[in-house]
N, C-alpha and C positions, 0 to 999 in steps of 0.2 A: 246330695249331702245327707248324712245320717241325722236322725233326731235324737240319738242316745246322748246322755250327758257327756260333755267334754271334760276329760280329766286335766289336760294341760293345753292351753291355748297360747301359741307363739305368734307375736306380731312382727313380721318381717322375715323374708325367706332368703336373705343374703348370706354373708360369710358366717356370722354367728348363729343366725336362726337355723340354718341348714345343719350346722354342726351339733347344736343342742338337740334338735329334733332327732337326728340320727342316733345320738347317744342314748336318749331317753326311750327310743323305740323298743329296746329289749326289756323294758318294764311291763310291756303288754298293756299299758294304759292307753286310753284313747287320746292320741296326740293330734292336734289340728294346728296347722300353720297358715296364717293369712298373709297375703301380699296384695298390695294395691295394683300391681302389674301382673303380667302374664309371663309364661316361659318364653324366652327369646327364640326367634326363628333364625338359625344360623345362616339360612340361604339369603337373608335380608341384611346381613352385616355388610358394611361398606367394602370389605375386601373382595366381594363377589362382583363388583362393578368397576368399569373403567374410570368412572368419575368419582372414585372413592374419596379423593382429597376434597372435592366439593361437598360431598355428602357429610363429611365429618365437620364441616363448617355450618351446616344447616340442620336438616332433620335428624342427623346422628351426632349432633354436638354433645359434648360432655356436660354442658351446663343445662339444667332443666329449664332455666329461664329463657334459653335460646331454643332448645329442642322442642319444648312445649308438647310433649306426647300426652295422650289421654291419661296415662298413669302418673304423670308428673304433677307436682304442685308448685306454685310460685314460691320463691324464697326472696325476701327483701334483704339483700346483702349490699345495699347502697352504702351502709356504714362500715364497710370493710374493704381494705385493699386487696384481699384475697377472696375470690368468689367460690361459692360452693359448687362442686361438681359431683354428680352421683348418677346412679341408674336405679329407677324404680321398677322393679320386676323381680322375678325369680332369678337368683344369682346376685342381685344387688350390685354393690360396687365391684365385685369380682368380675363382672362382665366387662367392665371398663378398665380394670387395673392392668399394669404391665406384667404382672406375674412375678415381680421381684419379691423374694420371700425370706428376708432376714428375720431373726428373732431379736427381741430386746436383749440387751446384755445383762448379766448379773448386776452390774452397777446401777442400771436404770431403776431397780427396785428400792434403792436406798440412797437417793440423791441428797436427802436432808442430812443423813449421817455422814456422807462423804464430802458434800460440798456446801452444806448449810443453806440450801434453797429448797423451796417447795415442801413436799412431805415424802416420807417413805411409804411404800406400799405395805399393806398388811399381809401380803404373800411375797414369795421370792422366786427366783429363777428355778431353784431346785423343786419347788412345789409344782411348777408348770412343766418341767422337763419331760415327764412321761407323756404328757398330753401334746407337747410339741411333736414328739415322735409319732404318736397316733395320727395327728393331723398331717404330718408330712406324708405318711403312708396313704391317707385318704385323698389328699390333694395331688400326690404324685410329684415329688420334688426332684429336680435334676441339679446336680452340683458335684463338688469335689470335697470330700472330707479332709480335715486337717488344718482348717483356717485357724491360725493362732489368736485371732480376735475373739474366739469363743472357747468355752470349755470343751474338752475332747469327748463329746457325747453325741456327735451328729453322724447320721448314717443315711446318705441319700439313696433314693430308689433308682435313679438313672444317672448316666454320665452327664457332665455339664454341657451347656450349649457351646458350640464352637465359638472361639474368641473372634474369628473373622479378621479381616484386614484391620478394622478399626480397633478391635480389642488388642490385637498384637502390637499395633503402633502405640496405643496409650499405655500398655504394660511396659514398653520400652521407656516411655517417659517416666513412669514411676521408678523403674529400676535405676535410671540415670540419677534420679534425686534421692534414691535410697529409702523410698516410702512404701508402706504396706499396700499390697493389692492382692486380690484373690478372685478366681472365677465365681461368679454370682450363683447363689442358690435361687432357682426360679421354679415356680409351679407351672412348668411347661414340659410336656412329654418330649424327650429326645429319642424315644423309641416307643413302640406300641405299649400301652399301659392301661389296664383295667377297662378295656373296651374302647379306649380313646386312641385315635391315630397320632402319629408323631408329627412334630412341627415340620412344615415344609417352607418356612421362611417367607410367609406372606407379608410380614412386616407391619400390618395394621393392628397390632395387639390391643391398643387402647380403645378400639371401637368394636370389640367382639371378635373372637377367633372362629372364623368360618370353618376351619379344619377340625376344631374341637380339641386341639392339643393343649390349649391353655386351661389351667385348673380353675375355671369358674364353677361355683357350687351347683349350677344347673346341670353340669355334666360330671360332677364328682360326688358330692354328698347326696344330692336329691334322688338319683336313681336307686341308691342303696336304701335311703330312708323310706321311699315310697314302697319298695318291695317289702320292707319290714312292717308296713302297715300305717305309716304316717300319712295323714290326709293333708293335701296341699290345696287350699282354697285360693284360687286366683281371682284378681280383679275385685278384691274386698278392701275398701278403704276405711280403716278404723278411725272413728272420730272421737271416741271417749272410752276410758276404762271405767267400768261401773263398780261402785262400792256399796256394800250393804250397811245396815244400821250398826252392825258389829265392827265396822271399819275394815272388813276383809274384801278383797276384790271378788266380784261375782261374774265377771265376763266383760264383754265389750259391746258397744254399738258400732255398726259398720254400714257402709253403703255398698250395694252391688254395682255392677257395671252399668246398670240402667238407672242409677241414682235412687234406688229404693232402699230405705233404711231398715236394718234388721238388728235383732239382739241375739248375741251368742253367749250362753251361760257357760261358765267354766270354773273348775275348782282351783286352778292355778293359772296365773297369767305371767308370761315371760315376754319382756320387751327386747326386741332385736332390730330396731328401726333406725339405727345409726345415731351419731352424736348430735344431730339436729332433729331428726324425726322422733326420737324417744322423748327428749325434753318437751318438744312441742305437744305430744299427746299427754304427757303428765301434767302440763300446764293447762291444757283444755279440760282436764278431768277434775273440775272443781266440785265441791260438795259442802254440806254443813260441816263435816268432819275435817275436810281439807279445802278451806276457802282460798288458799294460795297455790293450789295445785296438788296433785296426788304425790305422796312420798316426799313432800317438800317442807317438813317441819324445820329442817336445817336452813332453808332459804337458798340452797345451793343448786337446785335443779335449774339447768340452763347456764350456770356460771362456770368459769374456768375453761371456756372453750379453747381448745388447742388445734391449730391447723397444720403445723409444719411449714414454715416459710421455705421456699425453694429459690436457690440461685441457678442460673442456667448460663453456661459459658461454652462457646463454640469456637472451634479452630478450623481454618481453611488450609488444606494441604495441596501440595503441587503434584499429587498423583491420585489415581482413583482409589476409593475405599469401598465401603459396603453400601453407601446410600441408605435407603430405608429397608434393605433386605435383612431378614433374620429377626429373631427376638430382639426387643428394644434394648435389653440389658445383657451385658456379657461379663463385665467385671465390676467389683466394688472395692472400696477402700475404707478402712476404719482408722486410718492414720491420725485423723483429727477428731476422734469420737469422744475421748474422755477429757475431763477438765485439765487444762494446762495452766499453771499459775503465771506463766510468762505471757499469756494472752490476756486481753482486757475483757474477756467474757467468760462465763461459766458454762460447763457442759460442752457439747460439740455437735458434730454432724458427720454423716456418711456420704461419701461420694458414690454415685452410680454412673458408670459410663453409658452413653447412649449412642445408638447408631446415627447415621446422618439423616438429613431431611429428604423427603421425596421431592420430585421435580418442581411441583408448583410451589411448595413451601421453600425450596431452595431459592427460587426466583424472588419470592416475597422477602426472604432474608436479604438478598442482594439489594432490593429496593430500600429496605429499611437501613441497611448499612451504607448506602450511597455508592455501592461498587458495581451496580448493574444499571447501565444507562438505557434510555430509550433510543431507538434509531440506530445509527452507526455504532458498531462495536458491541451491540446487545448480545448477539449469539456467541461471540468469542468470550465475553465476560461471563455468560451463563455456563459455558463449558468449563470455566475455571471454578465453578461452584457445584455444579451437578455431580453427585457421587464423590465429592471431595470435602465434605463437612463432617466433622466428628464433634461430640459434645460431652459435657459433664453436667449432671444435676448434683446439687448438694442439698440434702434433706436436713434442715437445721432444727435442732431441738427447740420446741416451743414450751416455755415454762408457764404453769397455770397462773392466771391473773383474774381476780374476781370481776373486773369490768369487761372482760371478753366474754360475751354471753349470747345466749339464744333466748328471746322473749317472744310473745305473740304480738303480731302487728295489729294495732288498734283499728285499722281501717280495712285492710285487704283480706279477702277470704279466697279459698280455692273453689273449684267447680261445685263442690258439695256444701259450700257455706262454712267450712271449717277455717278458723283463723290461720293465716300462714305464719311461718316462723320469720322472725326479724333478727338478723345477725349484726351485732356491734363488736368490732374487733380492731385493735390497733397493734402495730408492731412495737415491741419493747425495745429499749436501747440495747439490751443484751442481744436480741434477735438481729437488729440492724448491724451491730458489730460482727456478729457471726456470719451474716450474709456477705458483708464486705470481705471478711477474711477468706471465706470459701471461694469467692470469685477470684481473689488474688492467687490463691493456691492452685485453683483450676487453671488459671492462666499460666502459672509456672509449669504445670504438667504438660499442657498443650504445647508450649514453647519447647520444652525438653523433648517432646515427641516429634518436633519438626514442623509445627504450624507456621505458615507464612503470615497469617493475620489472626487475631483473636478478638472476639466480641463477647462481652459479659452483660448480663442484665438480671435484676432482682427487685422485688420478689416476682415470681411468675404469677400473673393475675389469676388465670383459670387453673389453679392448682389446689383447690380445697377438696382434695380427695380424702384426706384423713381427718375425720370428725371425731374429736376426742375430748373427754374430761368433764362432760356436762351433767353427770350423775355419779360423782366421785365415790370410789370404794374406800372404806375405812372402818375402824372399830368403834369410833365415837359418833353416836347419832347426831350430836351437835355440829360436827364438822365433816360429815359425809352423808351420802344418800343410801348406799347399800353397805352391807357388811362384807366380811372377807370371803364369802362365797356367793355374792351377788344378790342376797336377799334384802329387800327393802327393810330399813329400820322401822318404818311406820306401818307398813302393810305386809304382814308375814307371809302371805301367799302371792306376793308380787316379786318378780326377779328381773334383773337387767343383765344382759350378757354381751352387749355390743361395746363399741369403743367409748361410750359415755362413761364407763366405770374407771377409765384410766386415771391414775393419780398424777403421773407425769407422762410425757409423750415419747421420750427417747428421741434419737435423731435418725430414725429410719422408718421404712414402711411397716405399718402396724398389723397387717392382716394376719400373719402367722400367730402373733401374740393374742389378737382378738379371738381367734378360733381356739387356740390352746386354752384360753381362759374360759370360753364357753363350754369346752369339753370338761374342764375342771369343775365348773358350776354344776353341770349335769351329773358328774360323778358324785359330788357332794349331795345333790338332791336324792340320788338313788340310795346313798348310804343313810339318809335321814328320812326315808319314806314314812316311817312310823309317825313322825310329827310334821310332815310336809304340809298338811292341810290345816294345821292348828295355828 
């Protein structure tokens, strides 16, 4: 590690940290990014092993509380029906995401104006549009232009993933009902792209792509950022952001992999540790100037947590489909995305079609549904399930509520003695009605597609992938944590670029928008270099 002063120190090497690091590299400042984990080894991803289904339920589980890797920290989510799932290491949550890559809609930025709920964002879709385009190029997006759910400004890098038997069947169900569907945009290479191999249908996308076809930032942004001179410090667990007598951030305290504490001084600090990790560190960073946590004069740090409740509806068909082969997502639908006054909830959700279950999970589903007996008839019943299940996820918009929050657990600490985050979250009545509606409509689609039986459940428990809203963006320091370009209202050289800054959640996967916003913040920082350190 160099001993020269650090100009910009980024905490977190995931979706937003990678994007902001790459963008700032052309300033020729000294950029350092710290992550508490290391770069994942693709040879150790579950898809490389015959027992991959077992591995994903243990050492490769998506929940840090079950996985318990050295880079993880416990999360007290006993007070939430939805459990936090994440990956602590280079690439962050993109290592575990399905690669589904929608953008927020223009309407998502002005829900207060349109629907009288929550707040409007201080920026809009048009502000982020050029950065969406840059991010699509960096991540490598496969899809089909022309989806009427979006403005006509999208240009994918590669052809869409094949619909497969399941996608074709579900599309017929949509057509029969006269509802919108379109091939999904996915950050998965369908042909060789930027040094990455194309998808070969391993199917275990959620547990790391052994082929390197999925656009996790360890294989997209980081090779470019490191070649441009960005330093990536792995296995550095930040415990506190330091503040000087002048109220400006001075750097961080962190523990190395041996548990030794160090201090790193920096002129600018950027938080990119996700919607749980960022408020946790802001709340641990107390001082005389900030007794309630750093950047928390509004009292909103950690509040307004949004998860995206998921419903999951599966249909069993009387002919073979794809099973778990291929990318998880092939088509999406925005039919029920916008507010409809004929429904008893506001805002809406996006459908994403899922491939079927792999064999072990198909058997577990049969046991759960009561259709797979022990003993006589077991094998015949299993044959009617294996490779014959198709599913829909509905990602329901989560509206911000002050009582849904991240705080510090008063008793529990991680391996380095840092207080762990405590999550308290309840489903709103609006979310409950939306979940019920989405499961009913998914049932309609599966029946129209020819399902012989349908099973619905909600919310999915281990579905806390999307961690949003806990350091809200806004123009008023009394009602927000950062301004319209990610700068803390309280600490002028502290920035936040992850999903914490989301004002509203939308009803879809947020990674594309998180990264576009990070690139926008970096662009604003570069435009304002003259006063960046003041």
